[in-house]
C-alpha positions in Angstrom: 17.5 -115.7 6.4 18.7 -113.4 8.8 15.0 -111.5 9.0 14.4 -107.5 9.4 13.6 -104.6 7.2 14.9 -105.9 3.2 16.6 -104.5 0.3 16.0 -106.3 -2.5 18.7 -106.8 -5.7 17.2 -107.1 -8.7 18.4 -107.5 -12.5 16.8 -107.5 -15.9 18.2 -110.9 -17.0 15.2 -112.4 -14.9 11.9 -111.4 -16.2 9.7 -109.2 -14.6 6.7 -111.3 -13.7 9.5 -113.3 -12.1 11.1 -110.9 -10.3 7.9 -109.6 -9.0 6.6 -113.1 -7.5 9.7 -113.1 -5.3 9.1 -109.4 -4.3 5.6 -110.0 -3.7 6.7 -112.9 -1.0 9.9 -111.6 0.1 8.0 -108.3 0.9 5.1 -110.5 2.8 7.4 -112.2 5.1 9.3 -109.5 6.0 8.7 -105.8 4.3 10.8 -104.3 1.8 12.3 -101.0 1.8 13.1 -100.4 -1.5 14.3 -102.5 -4.6 17.5 -101.7 -6.2 17.7 -102.4 -10.2 21.3 -103.4 -10.5 21.4 -103.7 -14.6 20.8 -105.8 -17.9 18.0 -106.0 -20.3 17.9 -109.3 -21.8 14.3 -109.8 -20.7 13.2 -105.7 -19.9 11.4 -104.3 -22.9 11.5 -100.9 -24.1 9.3 -99.2 -21.3 9.4 -101.9 -18.0 11.4 -99.6 -16.1 9.7 -96.1 -17.1 6.5 -97.7 -15.6 8.5 -99.8 -12.9 5.2 -100.1 -10.7 3.1 -102.0 -13.4 5.3 -104.8 -14.2 7.4 -105.0 -10.6 4.5 -104.1 -8.3 6.6 -101.2 -6.7 9.5 -98.6 -7.8 12.8 -99.4 -8.5 15.9 -97.4 -7.7 17.9 -96.9 -11.0 21.5 -95.8 -11.5 24.4 -96.3 -8.3 23.3 -99.6 -6.6 25.7 -98.2 -4.0 24.4 -94.5 -3.8 20.5 -96.3 -3.6 22.1 -98.7 -0.5 23.2 -95.8 1.5 19.5 -94.2 1.4 17.7 -96.7 1.9 19.8 -98.0 4.8 18.9 -94.7 6.4 15.0 -95.2 5.9 15.5 -98.4 8.3 16.6 -101.2 6.3 18.4 -104.1 8.0 19.5 -106.0 5.5 20.1 -106.6 1.8 18.7 -109.5 -0.3 19.9 -110.8 -3.2 17.8 -111.5 -5.6 20.3 -110.9 -9.1 22.6 -113.1 -10.9 25.3 -113.4 -13.2 26.1 -111.7 -15.8 24.8 -108.5 -14.5 26.1 -109.4 -10.6 28.9 -112.4 -10.7 30.4 -113.4 -7.3 33.3 -110.3 -7.6 30.8 -107.7 -7.9 28.1 -109.3 -5.2 30.7 -109.2 -3.2 31.6 -105.4 -4.0 28.5 -104.8 -2.9 28.4 -106.8 0.5 31.3 -104.5 1.4 29.6 -101.6 1.4 26.1 -103.4 2.6 28.3 -104.5 6.0 29.7 -101.0 6.0 26.4 -99.4 5.9 25.6 -101.7 9.3 23.6 -103.8 6.5 23.4 -107.7 6.5 23.7 -108.9 3.2 21.6 -112.2 2.2 22.4 -114.4 -0.9 21.1 -117.7 -1.6 23.4 -119.6 0.4 25.4 -117.6 2.3 24.6 -115.1 5.1 27.0 -112.5 5.5 26.9 -110.0 8.9 28.5 -106.6 9.8 31.1 -107.5 12.1 30.3 -106.4 16.1 33.0 -104.1 17.8 32.4 -103.5 21.7 33.0 -100.3 23.3 36.1 -99.7 25.3 35.6 -97.7 28.5 38.6 -94.9 27.7 37.6 -91.2 27.0 40.1 -90.2 24.8 40.4 -90.8 21.1 40.6 -94.0 20.3 42.4 -94.9 17.0 43.2 -97.7 14.3 45.4 -98.5 11.6 43.9 -102.0 9.6 45.3 -103.3 6.6 44.1 -105.1 3.8 46.6 -107.9 4.3 49.4 -109.0 6.4 53.1 -107.0 6.0 51.3 -103.9 4.7 53.0 -102.0 6.8 50.6 -101.7 9.7 53.0 -101.9 12.3 55.3 -99.1 10.8 52.8 -96.5 10.4 51.1 -97.7 14.2 54.8 -96.7 15.6 54.7 -93.3 13.2 51.9 -92.0 14.4 52.1 -93.1 17.6 55.9 -91.5 18.0 54.2 -88.5 16.6 51.4 -88.1 18.8 54.0 -88.9 21.8 56.3 -85.6 20.2 53.4 -83.6 20.8 52.4 -84.8 24.4 49.4 -87.0 23.4 50.8 -89.7 25.7 49.8 -92.5 23.4 49.5 -96.3 24.1 49.3 -99.2 21.4 46.9 -102.5 21.4 48.2 -105.1 19.2 46.9 -108.2 18.4 48.6 -110.8 16.5 48.8 -114.9 16.0 51.7 -115.0 18.2 50.5 -113.0 20.5 50.4 -113.9 24.5 47.8 -116.0 26.3 46.9 -113.0 28.3 47.7 -109.3 27.4 50.9 -108.5 28.0 52.7 -104.8 28.4 55.8 -104.0 27.3 57.0 -101.0 28.6 57.9 -97.9 26.4 61.5 -97.8 24.9 61.7 -101.9 25.2 65.3 -102.5 24.7 67.1 -105.7 23.2 67.7 -106.8 26.7 63.6 -107.0 26.8 63.2 -108.4 23.6 65.9 -111.1 24.5 65.1 -111.9 27.6 61.1 -112.5 26.1 62.6 -115.0 23.3 64.8 -116.7 26.2 61.1 -117.3 28.4 60.2 -119.3 24.8 57.8 -116.8 23.6 58.0 -115.0 20.5 60.3 -111.5 20.7 59.4 -110.3 17.9 55.6 -109.5 18.2 54.4 -106.2 17.0 54.1 -105.1 20.4 57.1 -105.5 21.2 58.3 -103.3 18.3 55.6 -100.4 19.0 57.2 -100.3 22.1 61.1 -100.8 21.3 60.6 -98.0 18.1 58.0 -96.3 19.0 58.8 -95.5 22.2 55.4 -95.7 24.1 54.1 -98.2 26.1 52.5 -101.2 24.4 49.8 -104.2 25.0 50.4 -107.5 22.9 47.2 -109.4 22.5 46.5 -112.6 20.4 43.8 -113.4 17.9 42.7 -116.9 15.6 41.4 -116.9 12.7 40.2 -114.1 9.6 36.9 -113.8 8.0 36.3 -112.2 5.0 35.0 -109.0 6.6 38.0 -108.8 9.3 36.7 -111.0 12.2 38.9 -113.1 14.5 37.4 -116.5 15.7 38.7 -115.3 18.9 40.6 -112.5 20.4 41.8 -110.7 23.6 41.8 -107.5 22.5 39.5 -106.4 24.5 41.0 -107.0 27.7 44.0 -105.6 26.0 42.4 -102.4 25.5 41.3 -102.3 29.6 44.8 -103.1 30.2 46.0 -100.4 28.4 43.5 -97.9 29.3 44.5 -98.8 32.9 47.6 -97.1 32.0 46.1 -93.7 31.8 47.4 -92.5 28.4 45.8 -89.8 26.2 45.6 -91.7 23.4 44.7 -95.0 22.5 45.6 -96.8 18.9 44.7 -100.1 17.9 46.8 -101.8 15.2 44.9 -104.4 13.4 46.7 -108.3 12.0 47.0 -109.0 8.7 43.4 -108.8 7.4 41.8 -108.4 10.6 40.5 -105.6 12.5 40.7 -104.7 16.5 36.9 -105.7 17.5 36.4 -102.2 19.2 34.6 -99.0 18.3 37.5 -96.5 17.5 36.9 -92.7 16.5 39.6 -92.8 13.5 40.7 -95.6 10.9 43.9 -95.6 8.9 43.7 -98.8 6.1 47.2 -99.5 4.8 46.5 -100.9 1.4 49.1 -103.3 0.3 48.1 -104.6 -3.3 44.9 -104.1 -5.7 43.9 -107.6 -4.8 43.8 -107.2 -0.6 42.1 -103.7 -1.2 40.1 -104.4 -4.0 39.2 -108.4 -3.9 36.5 -110.2 -1.7 35.7 -107.9 1.0 38.9 -105.7 1.2 36.5 -102.7 0.0 34.8 -102.9 3.9 38.4 -102.2 5.3 38.3 -99.5 3.1 35.1 -98.4 3.7 36.2 -98.1 7.2 38.8 -95.4 6.9 38.9 -91.8 7.0 42.5 -92.4 5.4 44.0 -95.0 3.5 47.2 -95.5 2.2 48.7 -97.2 -1.1 51.8 -98.5 -0.2 54.7 -99.4 -2.4 54.3 -96.0 -4.1 51.3 -97.9 -6.1 49.7 -94.7 -7.6 47.8 -96.7 -9.8 45.8 -98.5 -6.8 45.6 -95.2 -5.2 43.0 -94.4 -7.9 41.4 -97.2 -7.7 40.7 -97.1 -4.1 39.5 -93.5 -4.5 36.9 -95.1 -6.5 35.8 -97.3 -3.9 35.3 -95.0 -1.0 35.2 -91.6 0.4 38.0 -91.6 2.4 41.4 -89.7 2.0 44.1 -91.8 0.0 47.8 -91.2 -0.1 50.5 -92.9 -1.9 53.0 -94.1 -0.1 55.9 -95.8 0.3 58.4 -97.2 3.7 61.9 -95.8 3.9 64.1 -98.3 6.3 66.2 -97.0 8.6 68.2 -97.2 11.9 66.8 -95.8 15.1 70.3 -95.2 16.3 73.4 -93.3 14.4 75.6 -95.8 12.4 79.2 -95.8 12.8 80.6 -94.7 9.3 83.6 -97.0 9.9 81.3 -99.9 10.1 81.0 -103.4 8.7 77.0 -103.9 8.8 74.8 -106.9 8.4 71.3 -106.2 7.5 68.3 -108.1 8.1 64.7 -107.7 6.8 61.5 -109.7 5.8 62.4 -107.9 2.2 63.1 -104.3 2.4 65.8 -104.2 -0.1 68.0 -101.3 1.2 68.1 -99.4 4.6 68.7 -95.3 4.8 72.6 -94.8 5.5 73.6 -98.3 5.5 76.1 -100.0 2.9 75.8 -103.8 3.9 78.8 -105.7 3.6 75.7 -109.0 4.2 72.0 -108.2 3.3 69.6 -110.8 4.2 65.6 -110.2 3.2 65.1 -113.8 4.7 63.9 -112.8 8.4 60.8 -114.7 7.7 62.5 -117.6 5.7 64.3 -119.5 8.7 66.2 -121.6 6.6 67.6 -119.3 4.3 68.3 -117.2 7.1 70.6 -119.6 8.8 73.2 -119.2 5.9 72.6 -115.5 5.8 73.7 -115.0 9.8 76.9 -117.6 9.3 77.9 -115.2 6.2 77.9 -112.5 8.5 79.6 -114.0 11.0 82.3 -115.1 8.6 82.4 -111.6 7.0 83.5 -110.0 10.9 80.3 -107.7 10.3 80.6 -105.6 14.0 76.9 -104.1 13.5 73.9 -105.9 12.9 70.6 -104.2 11.6 67.6 -105.8 12.2 64.1 -105.5 11.8 61.8 -106.6 14.8 60.2 -109.2 13.2 60.0 -112.9 12.3 63.1 -114.3 13.6 64.7 -111.2 14.3 65.9 -111.5 18.0 65.5 -115.2 18.6 68.2 -115.6 15.8 69.6 -113.0 14.7 70.0 -110.6 17.3 71.1 -113.7 19.8 73.8 -115.0 17.2 75.0 -111.2 17.1 75.4 -111.1 21.0 77.6 -114.2 20.8 79.6 -112.3 17.7 79.9 -109.5 20.2 78.4 -107.4 17.6 76.3 -104.0 18.0 72.9 -104.8 17.1 70.6 -101.6 15.7 67.0 -101.8 15.0 65.4 -101.1 11.7 62.3 -99.2 11.6 60.4 -98.6 8.3 59.1 -95.1 8.2 56.1 -94.4 6.2 56.5 -91.3 3.5 53.7 -90.3 1.1 54.5 -89.4 -2.3 51.3 -86.7 -3.0 50.7 -85.5 0.4 51.7 -84.7 3.9 51.4 -87.8 5.7 52.1 -86.4 9.3 49.5 -83.8 8.8 47.1 -85.8 8.1 47.6 -88.2 11.3 47.8 -85.0 13.5 44.5 -84.1 12.3 42.8 -87.7 12.3 44.0 -87.2 16.0 42.3 -84.2 16.4 39.2 -84.6 15.2 38.6 -87.9 17.0 
């Protein structure tokens, strides 16, 4: 057990006498801030809950357990101790309460399991610090970070992005604003990953971007190790007006920020396990894929503003109407303004991609549209150059279906 003033979770599937004995022990060992009754009635006869102090030795918090956790956390509790069990609190329900506990800064303790709130380091930077996090891989975090940064750049906010990834550099590395195809090809020629998120940020958003690495991903979004704090210092040394921290997969940048956008890709990632912890960190949640049902379920979990969004791929430069186009994506089925002769969704599947690249060459495609993802640079762009084809990057523009995303992002920045 982690220690500290505790909130106990109990249920009616245990006999009140058994529960009272455990609560007395817990109170003697570390002190009780309160006891939250989570439901169940098998061993709780009529009148017991109405006279809780007689049967449990103390009052019980009835009603919504989450609201009770919030009240008791404000009263000085440091941990939640789980004394409940199935069927009232099966594993999924325990993790939902654990997510709320962690979001309140409380340790969650269950027999055989201790979950501690992730630690977030302070960055010595006085401007707004923003974060874009996600509930899983390829939810659209980079698209949202790029869009937010470009939006702020156009308004004179001078943003810089700090991005972490599983293929990031050993030492934080700066990509200049508006990084070109030649810059990315040079990275590929050096043997490094040329489609890291920070390179896409710099190339597509037109802002400075610092690339960092991380390894591992814990249940609450912690990495085993990362160099994001060092990357934040490098970005701050550029004297930007705003810092935007971009998460990796479901891993959260380990720094304190003023406002967070969480990009939810599907119900399993957003609502399963400790996914709700990420939602609870955010002031704005984007339910991607136009999933209105997901948006509604997210609203039931957190108080954040929730928008239903979709990504609309588009070229960053105008297309020649007579061009023979090959389109390479990680799965997007189309690109605004493009009618491709060859379409490949296989940027992340190199074996299948090899055949698509050969087909683009044999079809004499003179314009290759490519996302800055996966094998987009080291395979597709390099081959396009050998074929003498024009390479145009594809950006994924996030669009809200039930609100004004740009207005929400600008407001978040202004409130930070």
